[in-house]
N, CA, C and O atoms as CSV, one atom per row, in Angstrom:
chain,resi,resn,atom,element,x,y,z
A,1,UNK,N,N,76.332,86.795,91.520
A,1,UNK,CA,C,76.048,88.263,91.393
A,1,UNK,C,C,76.212,88.234,93.010
A,1,UNK,O,O,75.563,87.511,93.766
A,2,UNK,N,N,77.394,89.339,93.455
A,2,UNK,CA,C,77.559,89.968,94.699
A,2,UNK,C,C,76.815,90.905,95.223
A,2,UNK,O,O,76.182,91.227,94.217
A,3,UNK,N,N,76.416,91.595,96.078
A,3,UNK,CA,C,75.869,92.857,96.190
A,3,UNK,C,C,76.488,93.498,97.623
A,3,UNK,O,O,76.913,92.840,98.572
A,4,UNK,N,N,76.432,94.738,97.530
A,4,UNK,CA,C,76.885,95.642,98.790
A,4,UNK,C,C,75.849,96.956,99.169
A,4,UNK,O,O,74.907,97.502,98.594
A,5,UNK,N,N,76.536,97.138,100.412
A,5,UNK,CA,C,75.450,98.408,100.982
A,5,UNK,C,C,75.894,98.917,102.492
A,5,UNK,O,O,76.465,98.223,103.333
A,6,UNK,N,N,75.627,99.840,102.582
A,6,UNK,CA,C,75.491,100.685,103.553
A,6,UNK,C,C,76.535,102.282,103.659
A,6,UNK,O,O,76.464,103.275,102.935
A,7,UNK,N,N,77.487,102.001,104.887
A,7,UNK,CA,C,78.229,103.006,105.311
A,7,UNK,C,C,79.381,103.238,104.255
A,7,UNK,O,O,79.523,102.260,103.521
A,8,UNK,N,N,80.165,104.199,104.018
A,8,UNK,CA,C,81.227,104.239,103.190
A,8,UNK,C,C,82.067,104.983,103.323
A,8,UNK,O,O,81.742,106.161,103.180
A,9,UNK,N,N,83.294,104.730,103.599
A,9,UNK,CA,C,84.425,105.879,104.245
A,9,UNK,C,C,85.682,105.923,102.752
A,9,UNK,O,O,86.146,104.912,102.225
A,10,UNK,N,N,85.959,107.194,102.395
A,10,UNK,CA,C,87.124,106.766,101.627
A,10,UNK,C,C,88.512,107.067,102.309
A,10,UNK,O,O,88.726,107.953,103.137
A,11,UNK,N,N,89.496,106.075,101.754
A,11,UNK,CA,C,90.641,105.957,102.411
A,11,UNK,C,C,91.778,106.657,101.434
A,11,UNK,O,O,91.614,106.775,100.219
A,12,UNK,N,N,92.932,107.095,102.130
A,12,UNK,CA,C,93.532,108.000,101.058
A,12,UNK,C,C,94.495,106.892,100.473
A,12,UNK,O,O,94.783,105.891,101.129
A,13,UNK,N,N,94.944,107.114,99.280
A,13,UNK,CA,C,95.256,106.226,98.090
A,13,UNK,C,C,96.874,106.307,98.346
A,13,UNK,O,O,97.352,107.071,99.184
A,14,UNK,N,N,97.694,105.399,97.498
A,14,UNK,CA,C,99.211,105.838,97.751
A,14,UNK,C,C,99.608,106.601,96.314
A,14,UNK,O,O,100.790,106.686,95.980
A,15,UNK,N,N,98.830,106.996,95.721
A,15,UNK,CA,C,99.346,107.616,94.614
A,15,UNK,C,C,98.323,108.747,94.330
A,15,UNK,O,O,97.201,108.462,94.750
A,16,UNK,N,N,98.414,109.890,93.759
A,16,UNK,CA,C,97.346,110.242,93.094
A,16,UNK,C,C,96.812,110.050,92.009
A,16,UNK,O,O,96.242,110.960,91.406
A,17,UNK,N,N,96.883,109.017,91.629
A,17,UNK,CA,C,95.994,108.336,90.815
A,17,UNK,C,C,95.039,106.840,91.224
A,17,UNK,O,O,94.424,106.066,90.490
A,18,UNK,N,N,95.181,106.852,92.256
A,18,UNK,CA,C,94.766,105.545,93.334
A,18,UNK,C,C,94.571,106.417,94.403
A,18,UNK,O,O,95.310,107.231,94.956
A,19,UNK,N,N,92.800,105.883,94.665
A,19,UNK,CA,C,92.352,105.899,96.070
A,19,UNK,C,C,91.965,104.404,96.773
A,19,UNK,O,O,92.001,103.395,96.069
A,20,UNK,N,N,91.708,104.350,97.756
A,20,UNK,CA,C,91.105,103.485,98.359
A,20,UNK,C,C,89.687,103.623,99.059
A,20,UNK,O,O,89.715,104.372,100.035
A,21,UNK,N,N,88.585,103.119,98.800
A,21,UNK,CA,C,87.257,103.136,99.636
A,21,UNK,C,C,86.712,101.759,100.249
A,21,UNK,O,O,86.559,100.677,99.683
A,22,UNK,N,N,86.425,102.187,101.796
A,22,UNK,CA,C,86.126,101.402,102.533
A,22,UNK,C,C,84.976,101.280,102.416
A,22,UNK,O,O,84.596,102.387,102.033
A,23,UNK,N,N,83.817,100.392,102.528
A,23,UNK,CA,C,82.397,99.868,102.371
A,23,UNK,C,C,81.764,98.979,103.397
A,23,UNK,O,O,82.147,97.813,103.298
A,24,UNK,N,N,81.157,99.139,104.071
A,24,UNK,CA,C,80.371,98.267,104.924
A,24,UNK,C,C,78.801,97.871,104.207
A,24,UNK,O,O,77.883,98.645,103.937
A,25,UNK,N,N,78.879,96.398,104.021
A,25,UNK,CA,C,77.747,95.659,103.262
A,25,UNK,C,C,77.152,95.268,104.390
A,25,UNK,O,O,77.789,94.817,105.342
A,26,UNK,N,N,75.307,95.470,104.372
A,26,UNK,CA,C,74.687,95.090,105.221
A,26,UNK,C,C,73.918,93.583,104.704
A,26,UNK,O,O,74.329,92.971,103.718
A,27,UNK,N,N,72.895,93.172,105.436
A,27,UNK,CA,C,72.222,91.840,104.960
A,27,UNK,C,C,71.710,92.122,103.775
A,27,UNK,O,O,71.246,93.189,103.373
A,28,UNK,N,N,71.857,90.773,103.065
A,28,UNK,CA,C,71.231,90.382,101.601
A,28,UNK,C,C,72.341,90.600,100.714
A,28,UNK,O,O,73.383,91.034,101.205
A,29,UNK,N,N,72.256,90.296,99.117
A,29,UNK,CA,C,73.060,90.445,98.773
A,29,UNK,C,C,73.943,92.178,98.496
A,29,UNK,O,O,73.441,93.248,98.840
A,30,UNK,N,N,75.055,92.052,97.938
A,30,UNK,CA,C,75.989,93.264,97.776
A,30,UNK,C,C,74.877,93.999,96.960
A,30,UNK,O,O,74.256,94.940,97.453
A,31,UNK,N,N,74.680,93.600,95.866
A,31,UNK,CA,C,74.302,95.034,94.586
A,31,UNK,C,C,75.481,94.870,93.449
A,31,UNK,O,O,75.521,95.730,92.570
A,32,UNK,N,N,76.129,94.147,93.438
A,32,UNK,CA,C,77.437,94.157,92.586
A,32,UNK,C,C,77.681,92.655,91.864
A,32,UNK,O,O,77.565,91.550,92.393
A,33,UNK,N,N,78.009,92.939,90.658
A,33,UNK,CA,C,78.591,91.533,89.971
A,33,UNK,C,C,80.200,91.977,90.092
A,33,UNK,O,O,80.767,93.060,89.948
A,34,UNK,N,N,80.655,90.670,90.415
A,34,UNK,CA,C,82.027,90.685,90.770
A,34,UNK,C,C,82.802,89.764,89.320
A,34,UNK,O,O,82.248,88.878,88.667
A,35,UNK,N,N,83.915,90.197,89.159
A,35,UNK,CA,C,84.339,89.507,87.701
A,35,UNK,C,C,86.157,89.355,88.317
A,35,UNK,O,O,86.701,90.125,89.108
A,36,UNK,N,N,86.492,88.692,87.958
A,36,UNK,CA,C,87.975,88.099,88.124
A,36,UNK,C,C,88.663,88.256,86.555
A,36,UNK,O,O,88.131,87.727,85.579
A,37,UNK,N,N,89.623,88.869,86.485
A,37,UNK,CA,C,90.543,89.580,85.111
A,37,UNK,C,C,91.207,87.987,84.857
A,37,UNK,O,O,91.812,87.528,85.826
A,38,UNK,N,N,91.160,87.478,84.122
A,38,UNK,CA,C,91.905,86.004,83.536
A,38,UNK,C,C,93.246,86.268,83.649
A,38,UNK,O,O,93.998,85.536,84.291
A,39,UNK,N,N,93.698,87.520,82.922
A,39,UNK,CA,C,95.167,87.852,82.701
A,39,UNK,C,C,95.733,88.255,84.389
A,39,UNK,O,O,96.864,87.981,84.788
A,40,UNK,N,N,95.033,88.714,84.938
A,40,UNK,CA,C,95.760,89.390,86.236
A,40,UNK,C,C,95.538,88.568,87.564
A,40,UNK,O,O,96.376,88.447,88.458
A,41,UNK,N,N,93.877,87.851,87.543
A,41,UNK,CA,C,93.501,87.170,88.647
A,41,UNK,C,C,92.985,88.200,89.546
A,41,UNK,O,O,92.532,87.796,90.616
A,42,UNK,N,N,92.966,89.681,89.269
A,42,UNK,CA,C,92.312,90.818,90.019
A,42,UNK,C,C,90.768,91.052,90.028
A,42,UNK,O,O,90.130,91.381,89.028
A,43,UNK,N,N,90.156,90.810,91.470
A,43,UNK,CA,C,88.935,90.852,91.281
A,43,UNK,C,C,88.186,92.264,90.980
A,43,UNK,O,O,88.709,93.113,91.702
A,44,UNK,N,N,87.378,92.706,90.354
A,44,UNK,CA,C,86.636,93.809,89.972
A,44,UNK,C,C,85.091,93.914,90.095
A,44,UNK,O,O,84.240,93.046,89.901
A,45,UNK,N,N,84.954,95.268,90.487
A,45,UNK,CA,C,83.345,95.353,89.895
A,45,UNK,C,C,83.162,95.520,88.634
A,45,UNK,O,O,83.543,96.534,88.050
A,46,UNK,N,N,82.359,94.229,87.876
A,46,UNK,CA,C,81.608,94.602,86.770
A,46,UNK,C,C,80.668,95.620,86.443
A,46,UNK,O,O,80.726,96.565,85.656
A,47,UNK,N,N,79.416,95.040,87.557
A,47,UNK,CA,C,78.061,95.773,87.318
A,47,UNK,C,C,77.378,96.101,88.460
A,47,UNK,O,O,77.132,95.153,89.205
A,48,UNK,N,N,76.918,97.435,88.876
A,48,UNK,CA,C,76.290,97.669,89.863
A,48,UNK,C,C,74.492,97.430,89.755
A,48,UNK,O,O,73.832,97.943,88.851
A,49,UNK,N,N,74.096,96.862,90.471
A,49,UNK,CA,C,72.642,96.326,90.004
A,49,UNK,C,C,71.760,97.365,90.658
A,49,UNK,O,O,71.886,97.856,91.780
A,50,UNK,N,N,70.959,97.574,89.855
A,50,UNK,CA,C,69.812,98.690,90.196
A,50,UNK,C,C,69.318,98.550,91.140
A,50,UNK,O,O,69.122,97.377,91.458
A,51,UNK,N,N,68.918,99.478,91.955
A,51,UNK,CA,C,67.833,99.831,93.142
A,51,UNK,C,C,68.557,98.580,94.389
A,51,UNK,O,O,67.896,97.942,95.208
A,52,UNK,N,N,69.709,98.534,94.233
A,52,UNK,CA,C,70.482,97.510,95.173
A,52,UNK,C,C,71.304,98.378,96.268
A,52,UNK,O,O,71.485,99.574,96.039
A,53,UNK,N,N,71.907,97.667,97.701
A,53,UNK,CA,C,72.407,98.517,98.341
A,53,UNK,C,C,73.408,99.095,97.784
A,53,UNK,O,O,73.576,100.248,98.180
A,54,UNK,N,N,74.460,98.562,96.669
A,54,UNK,CA,C,75.780,99.071,96.327
A,54,UNK,C,C,75.370,100.608,95.617
A,54,UNK,O,O,76.218,101.495,95.714
A,55,UNK,N,N,74.282,100.862,95.024
A,55,UNK,CA,C,73.856,101.824,94.446
A,55,UNK,C,C,73.728,103.360,95.237
A,55,UNK,O,O,73.581,104.432,94.651
A,56,UNK,N,N,73.839,103.133,96.957
A,56,UNK,CA,C,74.142,104.251,97.720
A,56,UNK,C,C,74.832,104.205,98.466
A,56,UNK,O,O,74.825,104.853,99.512
A,57,UNK,N,N,75.811,103.213,98.017
A,57,UNK,CA,C,77.613,103.151,98.433
A,57,UNK,C,C,78.266,103.977,97.193
A,57,UNK,O,O,77.869,104.344,96.087
A,58,UNK,N,N,79.611,104.095,98.030
A,58,UNK,CA,C,80.635,104.494,97.275
A,58,UNK,C,C,81.402,103.678,96.909
A,58,UNK,O,O,82.476,103.515,97.489
A,59,UNK,N,N,80.960,102.831,95.652
A,59,UNK,CA,C,81.471,102.222,94.792
A,59,UNK,C,C,81.256,102.158,93.099
A,59,UNK,O,O,80.140,102.420,92.650
A,60,UNK,N,N,82.052,101.901,92.445
A,60,UNK,CA,C,82.089,102.302,90.732
A,60,UNK,C,C,82.091,101.303,90.541
A,60,UNK,O,O,82.371,100.351,91.270
A,61,UNK,N,N,81.678,101.371,89.200
A,61,UNK,CA,C,82.329,99.715,88.487
A,61,UNK,C,C,83.789,99.755,87.972
A,61,UNK,O,O,83.988,100.864,87.476
A,62,UNK,N,N,84.827,99.006,87.906
A,62,UNK,CA,C,86.302,99.084,87.762
A,62,UNK,C,C,86.409,99.132,88.826
A,62,UNK,O,O,87.621,98.965,88.961
A,63,UNK,N,N,85.827,99.296,90.199
A,63,UNK,CA,C,86.920,99.002,91.492
A,63,UNK,C,C,87.346,98.080,91.786
A,63,UNK,O,O,86.591,97.151,91.499
A,64,UNK,N,N,88.472,97.694,92.376
A,64,UNK,CA,C,89.211,96.454,92.485
A,64,UNK,C,C,89.469,95.993,93.950
A,64,UNK,O,O,90.105,96.686,94.743
A,65,UNK,N,N,88.775,94.415,94.354
A,65,UNK,CA,C,89.021,94.312,95.483
A,65,UNK,C,C,89.868,94.520,96.019
A,65,UNK,O,O,90.677,94.772,95.126
A,66,UNK,N,N,90.516,94.649,97.202
A,66,UNK,CA,C,91.632,95.095,97.965
A,66,UNK,C,C,91.565,94.467,99.371
A,66,UNK,O,O,92.600,94.021,99.867
A,67,UNK,N,N,90.301,94.409,100.088
A,67,UNK,CA,C,90.365,93.576,101.206
A,67,UNK,C,C,88.891,93.387,101.418
A,67,UNK,O,O,87.946,94.030,100.962
A,68,UNK,N,N,88.929,92.048,102.454
A,68,UNK,CA,C,87.401,91.345,102.658
A,68,UNK,C,C,87.730,91.330,104.207
A,68,UNK,O,O,88.736,90.798,104.676
A,69,UNK,N,N,86.536,92.126,105.105
A,69,UNK,CA,C,86.638,92.162,106.381
A,69,UNK,C,C,88.122,92.495,106.862
A,69,UNK,O,O,88.590,93.585,106.532
A,70,UNK,N,N,88.848,91.657,107.587
A,70,UNK,CA,C,90.143,92.036,108.206
A,70,UNK,C,C,91.147,91.267,107.244
A,70,UNK,O,O,92.126,90.850,107.864
A,71,UNK,N,N,91.154,90.990,105.967
A,71,UNK,CA,C,92.009,90.223,105.027
A,71,UNK,C,C,92.008,90.961,104.038
A,71,UNK,O,O,91.057,91.270,103.321
A,72,UNK,N,N,93.668,91.427,103.941
A,72,UNK,CA,C,93.944,92.011,102.911
A,72,UNK,C,C,94.019,91.215,101.349
A,72,UNK,O,O,94.651,90.172,101.512
A,73,UNK,N,N,93.699,91.327,100.289
A,73,UNK,CA,C,93.920,90.603,99.302
A,73,UNK,C,C,95.247,91.211,98.367
A,73,UNK,O,O,96.123,90.549,97.810
A,74,UNK,N,N,95.054,92.857,98.403
A,74,UNK,CA,C,96.386,93.836,97.720
A,74,UNK,C,C,96.018,93.411,96.464
A,74,UNK,O,O,94.898,93.305,95.965
A,75,UNK,N,N,97.654,93.071,95.804
A,75,UNK,CA,C,97.088,92.680,94.436
A,75,UNK,C,C,97.603,91.341,94.426
A,75,UNK,O,O,98.575,91.235,93.678
A,76,UNK,N,N,97.311,90.420,94.938
A,76,UNK,CA,C,97.188,88.860,95.047
A,76,UNK,C,C,96.460,88.439,94.002
A,76,UNK,O,O,95.230,88.448,94.064
A,77,UNK,N,N,97.184,87.980,92.810
A,77,UNK,CA,C,96.053,87.310,91.973
A,77,UNK,C,C,95.366,85.822,92.504
A,77,UNK,O,O,95.836,84.921,93.199
A,78,UNK,N,N,94.364,85.955,92.009
A,78,UNK,CA,C,93.594,84.799,92.458
A,78,UNK,C,C,92.990,84.033,91.290
A,78,UNK,O,O,92.251,84.382,90.369
A,79,UNK,N,N,93.751,82.449,91.755
A,79,UNK,CA,C,93.412,81.621,90.754
A,79,UNK,C,C,91.865,80.848,90.691
A,79,UNK,O,O,91.170,80.864,91.706
A,80,UNK,N,N,91.402,80.211,89.508
A,80,UNK,CA,C,89.940,79.861,89.966
A,80,UNK,C,C,89.276,79.254,91.198
A,80,UNK,O,O,88.134,79.447,91.614
A,81,UNK,N,N,90.293,78.437,91.718
A,81,UNK,CA,C,89.837,77.805,93.418
A,81,UNK,C,C,89.563,79.110,94.214
A,81,UNK,O,O,88.413,79.441,94.504
A,82,UNK,N,N,90.608,79.810,94.543
A,82,UNK,CA,C,90.457,80.687,95.101
A,82,UNK,C,C,89.473,81.963,95.148
A,82,UNK,O,O,89.054,82.697,96.043
A,83,UNK,N,N,89.282,81.859,93.542
A,83,UNK,CA,C,88.083,82.849,93.024
A,83,UNK,C,C,86.464,82.314,94.015
A,83,UNK,O,O,85.653,82.961,94.678
A,84,UNK,N,N,86.573,81.058,93.714
A,84,UNK,CA,C,85.239,80.503,94.150
A,84,UNK,C,C,85.288,80.571,95.578
A,84,UNK,O,O,84.418,81.269,96.097
A,85,UNK,N,N,86.065,80.033,96.289
A,85,UNK,CA,C,86.404,80.662,97.869
A,85,UNK,C,C,85.970,81.939,98.360
A,85,UNK,O,O,85.157,82.217,99.241
A,86,UNK,N,N,86.625,82.611,97.664
A,86,UNK,CA,C,86.439,84.133,98.112
A,86,UNK,C,C,84.635,84.614,97.782
A,86,UNK,O,O,83.951,85.366,98.476
A,87,UNK,N,N,84.239,83.916,96.554
A,87,UNK,CA,C,82.571,84.709,96.603
A,87,UNK,C,C,81.607,83.391,97.502
A,87,UNK,O,O,80.393,83.422,97.702
A,88,UNK,N,N,82.390,82.506,97.849
A,88,UNK,CA,C,81.481,82.027,99.032
A,88,UNK,C,C,81.821,82.480,100.264
A,88,UNK,O,O,80.957,82.433,101.139
A,89,UNK,N,N,82.902,82.911,100.519
A,89,UNK,CA,C,83.241,83.871,101.971
A,89,UNK,C,C,82.434,85.128,101.855
A,89,UNK,O,O,81.719,85.409,102.816
A,90,UNK,N,N,82.443,85.728,101.071
A,90,UNK,CA,C,81.510,86.828,101.221
A,90,UNK,C,C,79.987,86.557,100.923
A,90,UNK,O,O,79.287,87.553,101.106
A,91,UNK,N,N,79.362,85.499,100.530
A,91,UNK,CA,C,78.013,85.066,100.685
A,91,UNK,C,C,77.659,84.782,102.097
A,91,UNK,O,O,76.617,85.121,102.658
A,92,UNK,N,N,78.975,83.903,102.768
A,92,UNK,CA,C,78.393,83.681,103.933
A,92,UNK,C,C,78.925,84.301,105.006
A,92,UNK,O,O,79.070,83.662,106.047
A,93,UNK,N,N,79.200,85.289,104.944
A,93,UNK,CA,C,80.115,86.108,105.934
A,93,UNK,C,C,79.318,87.620,106.717
A,93,UNK,O,O,78.997,88.708,106.239
A,94,UNK,N,N,79.224,87.100,107.959
A,94,UNK,CA,C,78.153,88.003,108.933
A,94,UNK,C,C,78.459,89.527,108.200
A,94,UNK,O,O,79.355,89.898,107.441
A,95,UNK,N,N,77.108,90.325,108.883
A,95,UNK,CA,C,77.206,91.545,108.353
A,95,UNK,C,C,76.913,92.523,109.545
A,95,UNK,O,O,76.207,92.218,110.505
A,96,UNK,N,N,77.419,93.505,109.406
A,96,UNK,CA,C,78.299,94.531,108.368
A,96,UNK,C,C,79.216,93.604,107.889
A,96,UNK,O,O,79.507,92.605,108.548
A,97,UNK,N,N,79.796,93.892,106.579
A,97,UNK,CA,C,80.623,92.880,105.893
A,97,UNK,C,C,81.460,94.153,105.381
A,97,UNK,O,O,80.889,95.086,104.817
A,98,UNK,N,N,83.059,94.136,105.645
A,98,UNK,CA,C,83.928,95.472,105.372
A,98,UNK,C,C,84.230,94.891,104.092
A,98,UNK,O,O,84.481,93.692,103.976
A,99,UNK,N,N,84.216,95.636,103.196
A,99,UNK,CA,C,85.198,95.692,102.231
A,99,UNK,C,C,85.889,96.944,101.591
A,99,UNK,O,O,85.479,98.092,101.768
A,100,UNK,N,N,86.831,96.656,100.932
A,100,UNK,CA,C,87.980,97.913,100.579
A,100,UNK,C,C,88.619,97.424,99.139
A,100,UNK,O,O,89.282,96.499,98.669
A,101,UNK,N,N,87.889,98.835,98.695
A,101,UNK,CA,C,88.281,98.678,97.012
A,101,UNK,C,C,89.314,99.731,96.898
A,101,UNK,O,O,89.532,100.499,97.835
A,102,UNK,N,N,90.171,99.809,95.404
A,102,UNK,CA,C,91.098,100.405,95.256
A,102,UNK,C,C,90.573,100.964,93.883
A,102,UNK,O,O,90.221,100.150,93.029
A,103,UNK,N,N,90.504,102.276,93.635
A,103,UNK,CA,C,89.493,103.089,92.565
A,103,UNK,C,C,91.018,103.472,91.832
A,103,UNK,O,O,91.981,103.735,92.551
A,104,UNK,N,N,91.119,103.473,90.436
A,104,UNK,CA,C,91.864,103.953,89.838
A,104,UNK,C,C,90.975,105.678,89.441
A,104,UNK,O,O,89.819,105.764,89.027
A,105,UNK,N,N,91.881,106.821,89.707
A,105,UNK,CA,C,91.235,108.279,89.699
A,105,UNK,C,C,91.818,108.778,88.505
A,105,UNK,O,O,93.043,108.894,88.452
A,106,UNK,N,N,91.011,109.129,87.415
A,106,UNK,CA,C,91.137,109.799,86.267
A,106,UNK,C,C,91.501,110.905,86.440
A,106,UNK,O,O,91.069,111.629,87.337
A,107,UNK,N,N,92.786,111.383,85.196
A,107,UNK,CA,C,93.105,112.521,85.256
A,107,UNK,C,C,92.336,113.900,85.276
A,107,UNK,O,O,92.838,114.972,85.614
A,108,UNK,N,N,90.908,113.679,84.818
A,108,UNK,CA,C,90.433,114.932,85.286
A,108,UNK,C,C,89.782,114.940,87.110
A,108,UNK,O,O,89.350,115.897,87.754
A,109,UNK,N,N,89.888,113.977,87.385
A,109,UNK,CA,C,89.235,113.850,88.966
A,109,UNK,C,C,90.559,114.277,89.573
A,109,UNK,O,O,90.514,114.935,90.612
A,110,UNK,N,N,91.903,113.929,88.957
A,110,UNK,CA,C,93.155,114.654,89.583
A,110,UNK,C,C,93.490,115.969,89.356
A,110,UNK,O,O,94.471,116.479,89.896
A,111,UNK,N,N,92.771,116.558,88.612
A,111,UNK,CA,C,93.259,117.978,88.283
A,111,UNK,C,C,92.075,118.944,89.105
A,111,UNK,O,O,91.295,119.656,88.473
A,112,UNK,N,N,92.068,118.846,90.717
A,112,UNK,CA,C,91.031,119.230,91.627
A,112,UNK,C,C,91.977,120.640,92.244
A,112,UNK,O,O,91.507,121.646,92.775
A,113,UNK,N,N,93.138,120.391,92.031
A,113,UNK,CA,C,93.905,121.515,92.713
A,113,UNK,C,C,93.877,122.935,92.327
A,113,UNK,O,O,94.199,123.414,91.239
A,114,UNK,N,N,93.375,123.633,93.544
A,114,UNK,CA,C,93.113,125.198,93.566
A,114,UNK,C,C,94.447,126.036,92.778
A,114,UNK,O,O,95.444,126.124,93.494
A,115,UNK,N,N,94.537,126.500,91.738
A,115,UNK,CA,C,95.300,127.344,91.230
A,115,UNK,C,C,94.865,128.725,91.781
A,115,UNK,O,O,93.800,129.322,91.620
A,116,UNK,N,N,95.994,129.077,92.486
A,116,UNK,CA,C,95.804,130.919,92.560
A,116,UNK,C,C,95.738,131.671,91.506
A,116,UNK,O,O,96.618,131.402,90.688
A,117,UNK,N,N,95.029,132.515,91.206
A,117,UNK,CA,C,95.503,133.522,90.654
A,117,UNK,C,C,96.524,134.234,90.518
A,117,UNK,O,O,96.308,135.107,91.358
A,118,UNK,N,N,97.742,134.543,89.928
A,118,UNK,CA,C,98.901,135.539,89.994
A,118,UNK,C,C,98.639,137.160,89.789
A,118,UNK,O,O,98.351,137.198,88.593
A,119,UNK,N,N,98.607,137.837,90.032
A,119,UNK,CA,C,98.590,139.187,89.372
A,119,UNK,C,C,98.937,139.596,88.299
A,119,UNK,O,O,100.156,139.455,88.394
A,120,UNK,N,N,98.780,139.956,87.450
A,120,UNK,CA,C,99.437,140.045,86.141
A,120,UNK,C,C,100.781,141.259,86.362
A,120,UNK,O,O,100.503,142.318,86.925
A,121,UNK,N,N,102.112,141.015,85.909
A,121,UNK,CA,C,103.008,142.230,85.847
A,121,UNK,C,C,102.607,143.564,85.650
A,121,UNK,O,O,101.691,143.848,84.878
A,122,UNK,N,N,103.370,144.579,86.437
A,122,UNK,CA,C,102.875,145.774,85.844
A,122,UNK,C,C,104.345,146.054,84.963
A,122,UNK,O,O,105.539,145.913,85.230
A,123,UNK,N,N,103.803,146.385,84.128
A,123,UNK,CA,C,104.732,146.741,82.804
A,123,UNK,C,C,105.091,148.301,82.973
A,123,UNK,O,O,104.225,149.119,82.663
A,124,UNK,N,N,106.428,148.773,83.487
A,124,UNK,CA,C,106.803,150.275,83.505
A,124,UNK,C,C,106.353,150.952,81.885
A,124,UNK,O,O,106.473,150.352,80.816
A,125,UNK,N,N,105.953,151.998,82.032
A,125,UNK,CA,C,105.887,152.914,80.923
A,125,UNK,C,C,107.238,153.032,80.138
A,125,UNK,O,O,108.264,153.138,80.809
A,126,UNK,N,N,107.304,153.024,79.076
A,126,UNK,CA,C,108.426,153.429,78.089
A,126,UNK,C,C,108.862,154.909,78.813
A,126,UNK,O,O,108.109,155.754,79.297
A,127,UNK,N,N,110.241,154.916,78.722
A,127,UNK,CA,C,110.799,155.870,79.181
A,127,UNK,C,C,110.744,157.493,78.058
A,127,UNK,O,O,110.669,158.695,78.310
A,128,UNK,N,N,110.827,156.686,76.820
A,128,UNK,CA,C,110.719,158.144,75.609
A,128,UNK,C,C,109.026,158.035,75.420
A,128,UNK,O,O,108.239,157.090,75.459
A,129,UNK,N,N,108.893,159.391,75.211
A,129,UNK,CA,C,107.449,159.712,75.100
A,129,UNK,C,C,106.902,159.337,73.282
A,129,UNK,O,O,107.557,159.679,72.297
A,130,UNK,N,N,105.738,158.667,73.247
A,130,UNK,CA,C,105.480,158.575,72.276
A,130,UNK,C,C,104.932,159.834,71.274
A,130,UNK,O,O,104.180,160.697,71.727
A,131,UNK,N,N,105.357,159.839,69.972
A,131,UNK,CA,C,104.648,160.937,69.283
A,131,UNK,C,C,103.571,161.348,69.145
A,131,UNK,O,O,102.823,160.469,68.717
A,132,UNK,N,N,102.883,162.706,69.367
A,132,UNK,CA,C,101.707,163.399,69.730
A,132,UNK,C,C,100.868,162.903,68.283
A,132,UNK,O,O,101.376,162.297,67.340
A,133,UNK,N,N,99.772,163.246,68.382
A,133,UNK,CA,C,99.105,162.465,67.113
A,133,UNK,C,C,99.218,163.930,66.141
A,133,UNK,O,O,98.722,163.896,65.015
A,134,UNK,N,N,99.693,164.828,66.488
A,134,UNK,CA,C,100.153,166.264,65.732
A,134,UNK,C,C,100.997,165.726,64.994
A,134,UNK,O,O,100.701,165.688,63.799
A,135,UNK,N,N,102.266,165.152,65.401
A,135,UNK,CA,C,103.381,164.834,64.571
A,135,UNK,C,C,103.156,163.602,63.787
A,135,UNK,O,O,103.966,163.298,62.912
A,136,UNK,N,N,102.244,162.957,64.001
A,136,UNK,CA,C,101.845,161.604,62.810
A,136,UNK,C,C,101.268,162.137,61.895
A,136,UNK,O,O,101.393,161.530,60.831
A,137,UNK,N,N,100.512,163.281,61.851
A,137,UNK,CA,C,99.826,163.751,61.122
A,137,UNK,C,C,100.703,164.340,60.062
A,137,UNK,O,O,100.309,164.523,58.910
A,138,UNK,N,N,101.753,164.594,60.435
A,138,UNK,CA,C,102.834,165.501,59.353
A,138,UNK,C,C,103.307,164.780,58.299
A,138,UNK,O,O,103.476,163.563,58.382
A,139,UNK,N,N,103.573,165.508,57.167
A,139,UNK,CA,C,103.559,164.765,56.035
A,139,UNK,C,C,105.510,164.461,56.469
A,139,UNK,O,O,106.128,163.729,55.696
A,140,UNK,N,N,106.180,165.011,57.553
A,140,UNK,CA,C,107.453,164.617,57.686
A,140,UNK,C,C,107.591,163.630,58.680
A,140,UNK,O,O,108.672,163.344,59.194
A,141,UNK,N,N,106.362,163.031,58.998
A,141,UNK,CA,C,106.925,162.363,60.360
A,141,UNK,C,C,107.427,160.817,59.908
A,141,UNK,O,O,106.842,160.312,58.949
A,142,UNK,N,N,108.254,160.230,60.425
A,142,UNK,CA,C,108.877,159.112,59.890
A,142,UNK,C,C,108.008,157.733,60.206
A,142,UNK,O,O,107.532,157.481,61.312
A,143,UNK,N,N,107.914,157.067,59.284
A,143,UNK,CA,C,106.687,156.109,59.201
A,143,UNK,C,C,107.347,155.111,58.949
A,143,UNK,O,O,108.513,155.205,58.568
A,144,UNK,N,N,106.665,153.831,59.128
A,144,UNK,CA,C,107.250,152.279,58.975
A,144,UNK,C,C,106.237,151.665,57.965
A,144,UNK,O,O,106.473,150.724,57.207
A,145,UNK,N,N,105.129,152.320,58.075
A,145,UNK,CA,C,104.123,151.520,56.785
A,145,UNK,C,C,104.248,152.265,55.963
A,145,UNK,O,O,104.220,153.453,56.285
A,146,UNK,N,N,104.473,151.837,54.287
A,146,UNK,CA,C,104.428,152.352,53.273
A,146,UNK,C,C,102.731,152.420,52.541
A,146,UNK,O,O,102.048,151.416,52.338
A,147,UNK,N,N,102.384,153.569,52.290
A,147,UNK,CA,C,100.988,153.758,51.780
A,147,UNK,C,C,101.322,153.509,49.952
A,147,UNK,O,O,100.399,153.585,49.140
């Protein structure tokens, strides 16, 4: 298990469906459980440990590790050996430790755009006058409704 904590800053992502989050972890465990996807080799947050420093930071389950310190990992798949080396590096690095996470933003989160209400168009009154109530009551008035 690895844990994280302290300051966090959101960084702008490359698309409306991704964002990058920079977090600085202080002394002690990070407070997150990291896992490596076997199919892609990408490292991600599997779990956030309750009452850990990670709880107060801008990290979420599913965030993918993008950078450690000044080293960008990006979409580089890690094999088992590199994965072990990364975990050891995180555990032994001086603090605060900078980690950057890539977060996929859900469709509902991307729909935060403010939509301005447009006034309804003004519809001009018809140029022909409508029949008066008295002409409708007349037995000779045209009607499209058959009683």
